[in-house]
C-alpha positions as CSV (number, residue, x, y, z in Angstrom):
1,S,88.2,8.1,85.3
2,R,91.3,8.1,87.4
3,S,90.2,11.5,88.9
4,T,88.3,11.3,92.1
5,M,85.8,14.0,92.8
6,D,86.0,15.8,96.1
7,H,82.2,15.9,96.5
8,Q,79.2,13.8,95.9
9,P,78.4,14.2,92.2
10,K,74.9,15.4,91.3
11,F,74.0,14.3,87.8
12,F,71.5,16.1,85.6
13,E,69.6,12.9,84.3
14,N,66.7,13.9,86.6
15,L,66.4,17.2,84.8
16,S,64.3,16.3,81.8
17,G,63.3,18.9,79.3
18,A,60.6,16.8,77.8
19,G,57.6,19.0,77.0
20,K,59.6,22.2,77.2
21,A,60.3,24.5,74.3
22,I,63.4,26.7,74.2
23,G,63.9,29.7,71.9
24,V,67.5,30.9,71.2
25,L,68.3,34.3,69.7
26,T,71.3,36.5,69.2
27,S,70.7,40.3,69.6
28,G,72.7,43.5,69.4
29,G,76.2,43.6,67.9
30,D,77.6,40.3,66.7
31,A,80.6,38.7,68.4
32,Q,82.8,35.7,67.5
33,G,81.7,32.6,69.5
34,M,78.0,33.4,69.4
35,N,77.6,30.4,67.0
36,A,79.4,28.1,69.5
37,A,76.9,29.2,72.1
38,V,73.9,28.7,69.8
39,R,75.2,25.2,68.9
40,A,75.6,24.3,72.6
41,V,72.1,25.5,73.5
42,V,70.5,23.6,70.6
43,R,72.4,20.3,71.2
44,M,72.1,20.4,75.0
45,G,68.4,21.2,74.6
46,I,67.8,18.3,72.2
47,Y,69.9,16.0,74.4
48,V,67.5,16.7,77.4
49,K,64.5,16.1,75.1
50,A,63.3,19.7,74.8
51,K,62.2,21.3,71.6
52,V,64.6,24.0,70.4
53,Y,63.7,26.9,68.1
54,F,65.9,29.4,66.3
55,V,64.6,32.9,66.4
56,Y,66.2,34.5,63.4
57,E,67.2,38.2,63.3
58,G,67.0,38.8,67.0
59,Y,64.0,40.5,68.5
60,Q,62.9,41.7,65.1
61,G,62.3,38.0,64.1
62,M,60.4,37.4,67.3
63,V,58.1,40.3,66.5
64,D,57.7,39.4,62.8
65,G,57.1,35.6,63.6
66,G,56.4,33.3,60.7
67,D,59.5,31.7,59.2
68,N,61.7,33.6,61.6
69,I,60.9,31.2,64.4
70,V,61.8,27.6,63.4
71,E,62.2,24.3,65.2
72,V,65.7,23.0,64.6
73,S,67.4,19.6,64.7
74,W,70.9,18.4,65.7
75,E,72.2,18.8,62.2
76,S,71.0,22.4,61.9
77,V,74.0,23.5,64.0
78,S,76.6,21.4,62.3
79,S,79.7,23.3,60.9
80,I,78.9,26.6,62.7
81,L,81.3,26.2,65.6
82,Q,84.2,27.8,63.6
83,V,82.2,30.5,61.9
84,G,82.5,34.1,63.2
85,G,79.4,36.4,63.7
86,T,76.0,34.8,64.2
87,V,74.4,32.5,61.6
88,I,70.9,33.2,63.0
89,G,71.3,36.9,62.4
90,S,71.1,39.8,64.7
91,A,69.2,43.2,64.3
92,R,68.5,46.3,66.3
93,C,64.7,46.3,66.8
94,K,62.7,49.4,67.4
95,S,59.3,47.7,67.5
96,F,60.3,45.4,70.4
97,R,60.8,48.6,72.4
98,T,57.1,49.3,72.2
99,R,54.4,47.4,74.1
100,E,52.6,46.5,70.7
101,G,55.8,44.9,69.5
102,R,56.3,42.9,72.7
103,L,52.6,41.8,72.5
104,Q,53.1,40.5,69.0
105,A,56.3,38.7,70.1
106,A,54.5,37.1,73.0
107,F,51.8,35.9,70.7
108,N,54.4,34.4,68.3
109,L,56.1,32.5,71.1
110,V,52.8,31.2,72.7
111,Q,51.8,29.9,69.2
112,R,54.8,27.5,69.4
113,G,54.7,26.9,73.1
114,I,58.0,28.6,73.8
115,T,58.3,29.8,77.4
116,N,62.1,29.5,77.8
117,L,64.3,32.0,76.1
118,C,68.1,32.0,75.8
119,V,69.3,35.5,74.8
120,I,72.8,36.0,73.6
121,G,73.7,39.7,73.4
122,G,74.8,42.8,75.2
123,D,73.3,44.7,78.2
124,G,70.6,46.4,76.1
125,S,69.4,43.0,74.7
126,L,69.3,41.5,78.1
127,T,67.5,44.4,79.7
128,G,64.9,44.1,77.0
129,A,64.5,40.4,77.8
130,N,64.0,41.1,81.4
131,L,61.3,43.7,80.7
132,F,59.6,41.2,78.5
133,R,59.6,38.6,81.3
134,E,58.2,41.1,83.8
135,E,55.3,42.0,81.4
136,W,54.7,38.4,80.2
137,S,51.5,37.6,82.3
138,G,50.0,41.0,81.4
139,L,50.8,40.5,77.7
140,L,49.1,37.0,77.8
141,E,46.0,38.5,79.5
142,E,45.8,41.2,76.9
143,L,46.1,38.6,74.1
144,A,43.2,36.6,75.8
145,R,41.1,39.8,76.0
146,N,41.7,40.4,72.3
147,G,40.6,36.9,71.6
148,K,44.0,36.0,70.2
149,I,44.6,33.1,72.7
150,D,42.3,31.2,75.0
151,A,42.2,31.0,78.8
152,E,43.8,27.6,78.7
153,A,46.9,29.0,77.0
154,V,47.2,31.8,79.6
155,K,47.3,29.2,82.3
156,K,49.6,26.8,80.4
157,Y,52.2,29.4,79.4
158,A,51.9,31.5,82.5
159,Y,55.6,32.1,83.1
160,L,58.5,33.1,80.9
161,N,62.0,32.0,81.9
162,I,65.0,33.9,80.7
163,V,68.7,33.1,80.7
164,G,71.2,35.4,79.2
165,M,74.8,35.0,77.9
166,V,76.8,38.1,77.2
167,G,78.1,38.3,73.7
168,S,80.2,41.5,73.3
169,I,83.7,42.0,72.0
170,D,84.1,45.1,74.4
171,N,84.0,43.0,77.6
172,D,81.9,45.8,79.0
173,F,79.4,43.8,81.1
174,C,79.9,43.7,84.9
175,G,79.7,40.3,86.6
176,T,81.7,38.3,84.1
177,D,85.4,38.2,83.6
178,M,85.1,37.6,79.9
179,T,82.3,38.1,77.5
180,I,81.9,35.9,74.4
181,G,83.9,37.4,71.6
182,T,86.5,39.4,73.7
183,D,89.3,37.0,73.3
184,S,88.8,36.6,69.6
185,A,88.7,40.4,69.1
186,L,92.1,40.5,71.0
187,H,93.4,37.9,68.6
188,R,92.5,40.3,65.6
189,I,94.1,43.3,67.3
190,I,97.3,41.4,68.2
191,E,97.6,40.0,64.7
192,V,97.5,43.6,63.4
193,V,100.0,44.9,66.0
194,D,102.4,42.1,65.3
195,A,102.2,42.8,61.6
196,I,102.6,46.6,62.1
197,M,105.6,46.1,64.4
198,T,107.6,44.6,61.5
199,T,106.9,47.4,59.1
200,A,107.3,50.1,61.7
201,Q,110.7,48.9,62.7
202,S,111.9,49.1,59.1
203,H,111.2,52.9,59.1
204,Q,111.5,54.1,62.7
205,R,107.8,54.9,62.7
206,T,105.2,55.8,65.3
207,F,101.9,54.0,64.9
208,V,98.6,55.2,66.5
209,L,96.1,52.3,66.6
210,E,92.5,52.9,67.3
211,V,90.6,49.9,68.7
212,M,86.9,49.5,69.5
213,G,85.4,50.4,72.9
214,R,83.1,53.4,72.9
215,H,82.4,53.1,76.7
216,C,84.9,50.4,77.8
217,G,88.7,50.5,77.5
218,Y,89.2,46.7,78.0
219,L,90.4,45.9,74.5
220,A,92.7,48.9,74.4
221,L,94.2,48.2,77.8
222,V,94.7,44.4,77.3
223,S,96.2,44.8,73.8
224,A,98.5,47.5,75.2
225,L,99.6,45.1,77.9
226,A,100.0,42.3,75.4
227,C,102.2,44.2,73.0
228,G,104.0,46.5,75.4
229,A,102.6,49.7,73.9
230,D,104.2,53.0,74.8
231,W,101.0,54.7,75.7
232,V,97.3,53.8,76.0
233,F,94.2,56.0,76.1
234,I,91.0,54.5,77.7
235,P,87.7,56.1,78.8
236,E,87.8,54.8,82.4
237,Y,91.3,56.3,83.1
238,P,91.8,59.6,81.4
239,P,95.4,61.0,81.4
240,E,96.3,63.7,83.9
241,E,96.6,67.4,82.9
242,G,99.7,68.0,80.8
243,W,99.6,64.4,79.4
244,E,100.8,65.8,76.0
245,D,104.2,66.8,77.5
246,S,104.6,63.5,79.4
247,M,103.7,61.4,76.4
248,C,106.1,63.3,74.1
249,V,109.0,63.0,76.7
250,K,108.4,59.3,77.0
251,L,108.3,58.7,73.2
252,S,111.5,60.7,72.6
253,E,113.3,58.9,75.5
254,N,112.3,55.5,74.0
255,R,113.6,56.7,70.6
256,A,116.9,57.8,72.2
257,R,117.2,54.3,73.7
258,K,117.4,53.0,70.1
259,K,113.8,51.8,70.2
260,R,112.9,51.8,66.5
261,L,109.1,52.0,66.9
262,N,106.5,53.5,69.1
263,I,103.0,52.2,69.5
264,I,100.1,54.2,70.9
265,I,96.7,52.5,71.4
266,V,93.6,54.6,71.6
267,A,90.1,53.3,72.5
268,E,87.5,54.9,70.3
269,G,85.8,56.3,73.4
270,A,89.0,57.7,75.0
271,I,88.6,61.1,76.8
272,D,90.7,63.5,78.8
273,C,89.9,64.5,82.4
274,H,87.5,67.2,81.2
275,N,85.4,64.5,79.3
276,K,86.6,65.8,75.9
277,P,87.4,63.1,73.3
278,I,91.0,62.1,72.5
279,T,91.0,60.9,68.9
280,S,93.7,59.0,67.1
281,E,94.1,61.9,64.6
282,K,94.6,64.3,67.5
283,V,97.3,62.1,69.0
284,K,99.0,61.8,65.6
285,D,99.0,65.5,65.0
286,L,100.5,66.1,68.4
287,V,103.4,63.6,67.8
288,V,104.1,65.1,64.4
289,Q,104.0,68.8,65.5
290,R,106.0,68.3,68.8
291,L,108.5,65.6,67.8
292,G,108.5,65.5,64.0
293,F,108.2,61.7,64.1
294,D,107.0,59.8,61.0
295,T,103.5,58.8,62.3
296,R,100.7,56.7,60.9
297,V,97.1,56.1,62.1
298,T,95.5,52.7,61.7
299,I,91.8,52.3,62.6
300,L,91.0,48.7,63.1
301,G,87.2,49.0,62.9
302,H,85.0,46.0,62.2
303,V,88.0,43.7,61.6
304,Q,87.9,43.2,65.4
305,R,84.4,41.7,65.1
306,G,85.3,39.4,62.3
307,G,87.2,36.2,61.7
308,T,87.0,32.9,63.3
309,P,86.5,32.5,67.1
310,S,89.5,31.7,69.2
311,A,89.7,28.4,71.1
312,F,89.0,30.3,74.4
313,D,85.8,31.8,73.0
314,R,84.6,28.4,71.6
315,I,85.1,26.6,74.9
316,L,83.7,29.6,76.9
317,A,80.6,29.7,74.7
318,S,80.1,26.0,74.7
319,R,80.3,25.8,78.5
320,M,78.0,28.8,78.9
321,G,75.4,27.4,76.4
322,V,75.2,24.1,78.3
323,E,74.9,25.9,81.6
324,A,72.2,28.1,80.2
325,V,70.0,25.1,79.2
326,L,70.5,23.7,82.7
327,A,69.5,27.0,84.3
328,L,66.4,27.1,82.1
329,L,65.5,23.5,83.2
330,E,65.9,24.4,86.8
331,A,64.1,27.8,86.6
332,T,60.9,28.3,88.6
333,P,58.5,31.3,88.5
334,A,60.4,32.6,91.6
335,T,63.9,32.5,89.9
336,P,65.0,35.9,88.6
337,A,66.2,36.2,85.0
338,C,69.9,35.2,85.2
339,V,73.1,35.6,83.3
340,V,75.5,32.7,82.9
341,S,79.0,34.1,83.3
342,L,82.6,33.3,84.0
343,S,84.4,34.0,87.3
344,G,88.0,32.9,87.2
345,N,87.7,29.4,85.8
346,Q,84.1,28.7,86.9
347,A,80.7,29.1,85.3
348,V,78.4,31.1,87.7
349,R,74.8,32.3,87.5
350,L,74.1,35.9,88.4
351,P,70.8,37.9,88.6
352,L,70.6,39.7,85.2
353,M,69.4,43.0,86.6
354,E,72.1,43.2,89.2
355,C,74.7,42.9,86.4
356,V,72.9,45.5,84.3
357,Q,72.7,47.9,87.2
358,M,76.4,47.5,88.0
359,T,77.2,48.1,84.3
360,Q,75.2,51.3,84.3
361,E,76.9,52.4,87.5
362,V,80.2,52.4,85.6
363,Q,78.9,54.7,82.9
364,K,77.4,57.0,85.6
365,A,80.7,57.2,87.4
366,M,82.5,58.1,84.2
367,D,79.9,60.7,83.3
368,E,80.3,62.3,86.7
369,G,84.1,62.3,86.5
370,R,84.6,59.6,89.2
371,F,87.2,57.7,87.2
372,L,88.8,55.8,90.0
373,E,85.4,54.5,91.0
374,A,84.7,53.5,87.4
375,V,87.9,51.4,87.3
376,R,86.9,49.7,90.6
377,L,83.4,49.0,89.4
378,R,84.8,47.4,86.2
379,G,86.0,44.6,88.4
380,R,89.2,43.2,89.8
381,S,90.5,41.8,86.5
382,F,90.3,45.3,84.8
383,E,91.9,47.0,87.8
384,N,94.8,44.4,87.8
385,N,95.4,44.9,84.1
386,L,95.6,48.7,84.6
387,N,98.0,48.4,87.5
388,T,100.2,45.9,85.7
389,Y,100.3,48.1,82.6
390,K,101.3,51.2,84.7
391,L,104.0,49.1,86.4
392,L,105.6,47.7,83.2
393,S,105.3,50.6,80.7
394,H,106.9,53.5,82.5
395,K,110.5,53.3,83.6
396,K,111.3,55.5,86.5
397,M,114.5,57.5,86.6
398,D,117.3,55.6,88.3
399,A,117.4,58.2,91.0
400,D,113.7,57.5,91.8
401,L,114.1,53.7,92.2
402,P,114.6,52.2,95.6
403,K,117.8,50.3,96.1
404,T,117.5,46.9,97.9
405,N,120.9,45.4,97.0
406,F,119.2,42.1,96.3
407,N,120.1,40.1,93.2
408,V,117.3,38.0,91.6
409,A,117.9,35.4,88.9
410,V,115.3,34.4,86.3
411,L,115.5,31.2,84.2
412,N,113.4,29.1,81.9
413,V,113.2,25.4,82.4
414,G,111.7,22.6,80.4
415,A,110.3,22.7,76.8
416,P,109.7,26.1,75.2
417,A,106.2,27.5,75.6
418,A,104.7,30.6,74.0
419,G,104.4,33.4,76.6
420,M,107.6,32.5,78.4
421,N,109.2,35.7,77.1
422,A,106.3,37.9,78.2
423,A,106.7,36.4,81.7
424,V,110.5,37.1,81.7
425,R,109.9,40.7,80.6
426,A,107.4,41.2,83.4
427,A,109.7,39.6,86.0
428,V,112.7,41.8,85.0
429,R,110.8,45.1,84.9
430,V,108.9,44.5,88.1
431,G,112.1,43.4,89.8
432,I,113.9,46.6,88.6
433,T,111.0,48.7,89.8
434,E,111.2,47.1,93.2
435,G,114.9,48.0,93.4
436,H,116.5,44.6,92.7
437,K,119.3,43.8,90.3
438,M,118.0,41.3,87.8
439,F,120.0,38.5,86.3
440,A,119.1,36.3,83.4
441,V,120.2,32.7,83.3
442,I,120.8,31.2,79.8
443,D,119.8,27.6,79.1
444,G,118.1,26.6,82.3
445,F,119.8,24.7,85.1
446,E,122.5,23.5,82.8
447,G,123.5,27.0,81.8
448,F,123.3,28.0,85.4
449,A,125.9,25.4,86.3
450,R,128.2,26.6,83.5
451,G,128.0,30.2,84.7
452,K,125.8,31.5,81.8
453,I,124.4,34.3,83.8
454,K,124.3,38.0,83.2
455,E,122.7,41.1,84.5
456,I,119.6,42.1,82.4
457,S,118.2,45.7,82.2
458,W,114.8,47.3,81.5
459,G,115.6,48.0,77.9
460,D,116.9,44.5,77.2
461,V,113.5,42.9,77.4
462,G,111.7,45.5,75.2
463,G,109.5,43.9,72.5
464,W,109.6,40.5,74.2
465,T,105.9,40.0,74.7
466,G,105.1,39.0,71.2
467,Q,108.1,36.6,70.7
468,G,107.4,32.9,70.7
469,G,109.7,30.2,72.2
470,S,112.3,31.1,74.9
471,I,114.8,34.0,74.2
472,L,116.8,33.0,77.3
473,G,117.0,29.5,76.0
474,T,115.6,26.5,78.0
475,K,116.7,23.0,78.8
476,R,114.9,20.0,80.4
477,T,118.0,19.2,82.5
478,L,117.2,18.9,86.3
479,P,119.6,20.5,88.8
480,A,120.4,17.4,90.9
481,K,123.6,16.5,89.1
482,Y,124.8,20.1,89.1
483,L,124.0,21.1,92.7
484,E,127.5,22.0,93.7
485,K,128.2,24.1,90.5
486,I,124.8,25.9,90.8
487,A,125.6,26.7,94.5
488,D,129.0,28.1,93.4
489,Q,127.3,30.3,90.8
490,M,124.7,31.5,93.4
491,R,127.5,32.4,95.7
492,T,129.7,34.0,93.0
493,N,126.9,36.2,91.7
494,N,125.4,36.7,95.2
495,I,121.9,35.5,94.0
496,N,119.3,36.2,96.7
497,A,116.2,34.8,95.1
498,L,115.2,32.6,92.1
499,M,112.3,32.8,89.7
500,V,111.8,29.7,87.5
501,I,109.4,29.9,84.6
502,G,108.7,26.5,83.1
503,G,106.9,23.2,83.1
504,F,107.0,19.9,85.1
505,E,110.8,20.0,85.1
506,A,110.8,23.4,86.8
507,Y,108.5,21.9,89.5
508,L,110.9,18.9,89.9
509,G,113.9,21.3,89.9
510,L,112.5,23.3,92.8
511,L,111.8,20.2,94.8
512,E,115.4,19.1,94.2
513,L,116.8,22.5,95.2
514,S,114.7,22.7,98.4
515,A,115.8,19.2,99.3
516,A,119.5,20.3,98.8
517,R,119.1,23.2,101.4
518,E,120.4,20.9,104.2
519,K,123.7,20.6,102.3
520,Y,123.9,24.0,100.6
521,D,123.1,27.3,102.4
522,E,123.1,29.0,99.0
523,F,119.7,27.4,98.3
524,C,118.2,28.9,101.4
525,V,116.6,31.8,99.4
526,P,113.1,32.5,98.3
527,M,112.2,30.6,95.1
528,V,109.1,30.8,93.1
529,M,107.8,29.0,90.0
530,V,105.5,30.2,87.3
531,P,103.9,27.4,85.3
532,A,104.7,27.5,81.6
533,T,104.1,24.4,79.4
534,V,101.9,23.6,76.5
535,S,100.9,20.3,78.2
536,N,99.2,22.1,81.1
537,N,100.3,19.3,83.4
538,V,101.7,21.2,86.4
539,P,100.1,20.4,89.7
540,G,98.7,23.5,91.6
541,S,97.5,25.4,88.6
542,D,94.5,25.1,86.3
543,F,96.3,26.9,83.5
544,S,99.9,27.1,82.3
545,I,101.4,29.7,80.1
546,G,101.6,28.4,76.5
547,A,98.7,26.0,76.7
548,D,96.2,28.5,75.2
549,T,98.5,29.1,72.2
550,A,98.9,25.4,71.6
551,L,95.1,24.9,71.8
552,N,94.6,27.6,69.2
553,T,97.2,25.9,66.9
554,I,95.3,22.6,67.3
555,T,91.9,24.3,66.7
556,D,93.1,26.2,63.6
557,T,94.6,22.9,62.2
558,C,91.3,21.0,62.9
559,D,89.3,23.8,61.1
560,R,91.5,23.4,58.0
561,I,91.3,19.6,58.1
562,K,87.5,19.7,58.5
563,Q,87.4,22.1,55.5
564,S,89.4,19.7,53.4
565,A,87.0,16.9,54.5
566,S,83.9,18.8,53.5
567,G,85.1,18.7,49.9
568,T,85.7,14.9,49.8
569,K,82.8,13.7,51.9
570,R,82.8,10.7,54.2
571,R,86.2,11.0,55.7
572,V,87.4,10.6,59.2
573,F,90.6,12.4,60.4
574,I,92.6,11.1,63.4
575,I,94.8,13.8,64.9
576,E,97.6,13.3,67.5
577,T,98.2,16.1,70.0
578,M,101.1,16.7,72.4
579,G,100.8,16.7,76.2
580,G,102.8,13.7,77.5
581,Y,100.3,11.8,79.7
582,C,98.1,14.9,80.2
583,G,95.0,14.9,78.0
584,Y,94.3,18.6,78.4
585,L,95.1,19.5,74.8
586,A,93.3,16.6,73.3
587,N,90.2,17.0,75.4
588,M,89.9,20.8,75.1
589,G,91.0,20.8,71.5
590,A,88.2,18.3,70.8
591,L,85.7,20.6,72.6
592,A,86.9,23.6,70.6
593,A,87.0,21.9,67.3
594,G,83.8,19.9,67.6
595,A,85.4,16.5,67.5
596,D,83.6,13.2,67.7
597,A,86.0,11.6,70.2
598,A,89.1,12.3,72.2
599,Y,91.3,9.5,73.6
600,I,93.2,10.5,76.7
601,F,95.3,8.7,79.3
602,E,93.2,9.9,82.3
603,E,90.1,8.0,81.0
604,Q,91.0,4.5,80.1
605,F,89.4,3.0,77.0
606,D,89.4,-0.5,75.4
607,I,88.6,-2.1,72.1
608,R,84.9,-2.0,72.8
609,E,85.0,1.8,73.1
610,L,86.9,2.1,69.9
611,Q,84.4,-0.2,68.2
612,A,81.5,1.9,69.6
613,N,83.2,5.1,68.2
614,V,83.5,3.6,64.8
615,E,79.8,2.6,64.9
616,H,78.9,6.1,66.0
617,L,80.8,7.6,63.0
618,T,79.2,5.0,60.6
619,E,75.7,6.2,61.8
620,K,76.9,9.9,61.4
621,M,77.9,9.3,57.8
622,K,74.2,8.4,57.0
623,T,73.2,12.0,57.9
624,S,74.1,15.2,56.1
625,I,77.3,15.6,58.2
626,Q,79.7,13.3,56.4
627,R,83.0,13.8,58.1
628,G,84.5,12.9,61.5
629,L,87.3,14.2,63.7
630,V,89.0,12.2,66.4
631,L,91.8,13.5,68.6
632,R,94.3,11.3,70.4
633,N,96.7,12.4,73.2
634,E,100.2,11.1,72.3
635,N,100.6,8.9,75.4
636,C,97.0,7.9,76.0
637,N,97.7,4.2,75.5
638,E,100.9,2.4,74.6
639,N,99.3,-0.2,72.5
640,Y,96.4,1.7,70.9
641,T,98.8,4.0,69.0
642,T,97.7,6.6,66.4
643,D,98.7,4.1,63.7
644,F,96.7,1.3,65.3
645,I,93.6,3.5,65.6
646,Y,94.0,4.7,62.1
647,Q,94.3,1.2,60.7
648,L,91.3,0.0,62.9
649,Y,89.1,2.8,61.7
650,S,90.2,2.3,58.1
651,E,89.3,-1.4,58.2
652,E,86.1,-1.0,60.1
653,G,84.9,1.9,58.0
654,K,85.5,0.3,54.6
655,G,82.8,1.2,52.2
656,V,81.4,3.8,54.6
657,F,84.2,6.3,55.1
658,D,87.9,6.5,54.5
659,C,90.6,7.7,57.0
660,R,93.5,10.1,57.2
661,K,95.9,10.7,60.1
662,N,97.9,13.7,61.2
663,V,100.5,14.1,63.9
664,L,100.7,17.8,64.8
665,G,104.1,17.5,66.6
666,H,106.2,20.5,67.5
667,M,104.1,23.1,65.7
668,Q,102.1,23.1,69.0
669,Q,105.0,24.6,70.8
670,G,105.7,27.3,68.3
671,G,104.2,30.4,67.0
672,A,103.5,33.8,68.4
673,P,101.9,33.7,71.9
674,S,98.1,34.2,72.0
675,P,96.7,37.3,73.8
676,F,95.7,35.1,76.7
677,D,99.2,33.7,77.1
678,R,100.9,37.1,76.8
679,N,98.6,38.5,79.4
680,F,98.5,35.6,81.8
681,G,102.3,35.4,81.6
682,T,102.7,39.1,82.3
683,K,100.3,39.2,85.2
684,I,101.2,36.0,86.9
685,S,104.9,36.8,86.6
686,A,104.5,40.4,88.0
687,K,102.6,38.9,91.0
688,A,105.4,36.3,91.5
689,M,108.1,39.0,91.6
690,Q,106.1,41.0,94.1
691,W,106.0,37.9,96.3
692,I,109.8,37.5,96.0
693,S,110.2,41.1,97.2
694,K,108.0,40.4,100.2
695,K,109.9,37.2,101.0
696,L,113.3,38.9,100.7
697,K,112.2,41.5,103.3
698,E,110.9,38.8,105.6
699,T,114.0,36.6,105.4
700,Y,116.7,39.3,105.6
701,R,118.6,38.9,108.9
702,K,121.9,40.3,110.0
703,G,123.0,41.3,106.5
704,K,122.0,38.2,104.7
705,I,119.0,36.2,103.3
706,F,118.2,33.0,105.0
707,A,115.0,31.2,104.0
708,N,114.6,27.5,104.8
709,T,110.9,27.0,105.4
710,D,108.5,25.2,103.0
711,D,106.6,28.4,102.3
712,S,109.7,30.1,100.8
713,V,109.6,27.7,97.8
714,C,106.3,28.2,96.1
715,L,104.4,27.7,92.9
716,L,102.0,30.5,91.8
717,G,99.0,28.9,90.1
718,M,95.5,29.7,89.0
719,R,93.0,27.8,91.2
720,R,89.3,28.1,90.3
721,R,88.8,31.8,90.9
722,N,92.1,32.8,92.5
723,L,95.9,33.1,91.9
724,V,97.4,31.3,94.9
725,F,101.0,30.7,96.1
726,Q,101.4,27.1,97.2
727,P,104.6,25.5,98.8
728,V,105.9,22.9,96.3
729,A,106.4,20.5,99.2
730,E,102.6,20.5,99.8
731,L,101.9,19.8,96.1
732,K,103.8,16.5,96.2
733,T,100.7,14.7,97.5
734,E,98.7,16.0,94.5
735,T,101.2,14.7,92.0
736,D,101.4,11.5,90.0
737,F,105.2,11.6,89.5
738,V,105.3,8.5,87.2
739,H,103.0,10.1,84.6
740,R,104.0,13.7,85.3
741,I,100.4,14.9,85.9
742,P,98.3,16.2,88.8
743,K,96.2,13.4,90.4
744,E,93.1,15.6,90.0
745,Q,92.4,17.7,87.0
746,W,89.5,20.2,86.8
747,W,89.0,19.9,83.0
748,L,87.9,16.3,83.3
749,K,84.6,17.6,84.5
750,L,84.2,19.2,81.0
751,R,84.8,15.9,79.3
752,P,81.1,14.9,79.2
753,L,80.4,18.3,77.5
754,M,82.4,17.2,74.5
755,K,80.6,13.8,74.4
756,I,77.1,15.4,74.7
757,L,77.9,17.9,71.9
758,A,79.1,15.0,69.8
759,K,75.7,13.1,70.5
760,Y,77.0,10.4,72.9
761,K,74.9,9.4,75.9
762,T,76.8,10.3,79.1
763,S,76.5,11.5,82.7
764,Y,77.3,15.1,83.4
765,D,78.1,16.2,87.0
766,V,76.3,19.5,87.7
767,S,77.3,19.8,91.4
768,D,79.2,23.0,90.7
769,S,76.4,24.7,88.8
770,G,72.9,25.8,89.8
771,Q,73.6,28.2,92.7
772,L,72.6,31.8,91.9
773,E,75.1,34.2,93.3
774,H,75.0,38.0,93.8
775,V,77.3,40.4,92.0
776,A,78.3,42.3,95.1
777,M,79.2,38.9,96.7
778,L,81.7,38.0,94.1
779,P,85.0,37.8,96.0
780,K,86.4,41.4,95.8
781,E,89.9,40.2,96.6
782,A,89.8,37.4,94.1
783,E,92.5,37.7,91.4
784,T,90.6,36.4,88.5
785,G,91.9,34.1,85.9
786,A,90.5,36.1,83.0
787,I,93.1,38.0,81.1
């Protein structure tokens, strides 16, 4: 690999699971992505030579035993990655709540030698697992007294290890940024909102949408943020007294501004400040009686739980599943039961009961009317979403806005990326709230040079979050050849700060503008870049706006292709993805789609590796899984082209399998932005605009702005757990300018996961995992990368 690790890698080869038996079960409500987690646990378990058992129907199956607890093979989890729900079933189980039930469950596990449990469920399921673990030795002694097991078994199976993964669409578990299923549920909600928007605009209608979330308003809040809803009701943040008047005033103001539709989102557990429920019907009746608007209610219900898991959920669940097996292998009798969770962009392990206690604290705070405390306990990500929503949804009266007399220009640079428009909307609205005049530049630096620049208002960006592509227009042109003209435009329009939303060209553009400061004073202003490109190849950020949408496009296409292959048998598909020289889309797409191989530029390969992959697929065709999927990044190798690889596979696979190829092309840049991209774009852009305001204050001297230090030209990126501003000048050392990629890329560490899950022998660096953290110690100030 061309990437160098900044630490001594620690590989897991010394962690053998030989002789260990792992049971995996899903419990409580189902969630999309549970199957991806089950698949990862099974395959990783078998990979480290452990025996792995399915426990069907959750705890009920554990109590009933018999055919409900079955040893599984590699092939048992084939073709489940893209399936919603849980294929091993889930059930609410009353008998497990009794000691007799748990005694029977312990007996069934000991019969099969299972002392390692991986539980995928909500807080109730995980609390039950923890109690089971605490009682385990007592249960075994009781079984021995009853003559069910012998003293040898009591000694041999003395300890039960438990690792949990949270599967819940509500995202209501403290200690993790995202639970498995949340992102997919948001996909369902946003699909419905996008569909409703088109019909509502035809009739000038108001829609009241009820989404799931009895105790947690995450889905309602994030979907309101992602579609720019007019009003949102959530349990953690009840509206103030007199909300009925405020809401009706806002709806009629929006209608007066020629806004043809109003959307109100209600979480099913929404309450007012007296803890009385606010129902969708109540909201509808209020709008009809007070305003006479044509109003409809849509209750989304179980649609949100259904459908295929999103790319984010598949990758999250696969990462967590592998991490869970590692945690079980490393567990000792002294290790507390832990939960594998996500913090920013890192998998972490947290003590299960600390997370459960914190989750219960939230409910307690809500019951006692301490709502601000409930929001704080939900975590930093939830709090940021709420603050961003409040900032962007309510326009203050002009008289109440501060006046800074600063002019800020926003432009898009590079190729279009889904989510760019959400970022522009957030920038414009936050800028106006901060008291600046906002200007939109049409067609990037080229349009800037030609004077295509106009003031843009709050209302102009209404409804932009769900639009794909770039409404402002974007070009790849760099500013170097237009410096004088751009400086003229900056002077003419008195531009005091620049916000550039785009990809690698935006980064190069800022480097060129900062280098031109010596010659042109006009460029001595604060400039910030927000990364937006499907390729995800911008240095200084783990994620770029648009990459998640592209990944979902690739995953959806691969699902369809796999489906077509299942009808024909023995077929291998070779799929070419975008990304320039950056292998992010090919690698992560392969992980999300369950591919057999992914060819990328960052990891050189030769004819021997191609040959080994063909042999691997030939072996695979002898099993019951008679199809293959291979992804190739467009620029991974100039000689081993997609055609070459297709022809090689076709020739070598003759008589065993046939081949097809597919170049996905520009469909990866198109489409409506995913919830992740809408949200990430909105939040990162709002934060960037607040930075601009701060820099404008700092650099204002004697009636003008003068900023010429490196830290006044920054890129705002997601780094592991935090959103950080980094001077572009400092990022130069981290950049491979020839291939337009960062020299080090975090996702290369996930590459072995894809290989392990496709049955290749490989080394996996586990240096980052294995440390148990504490919930309270999670960085409070961290701005997490979860949406």
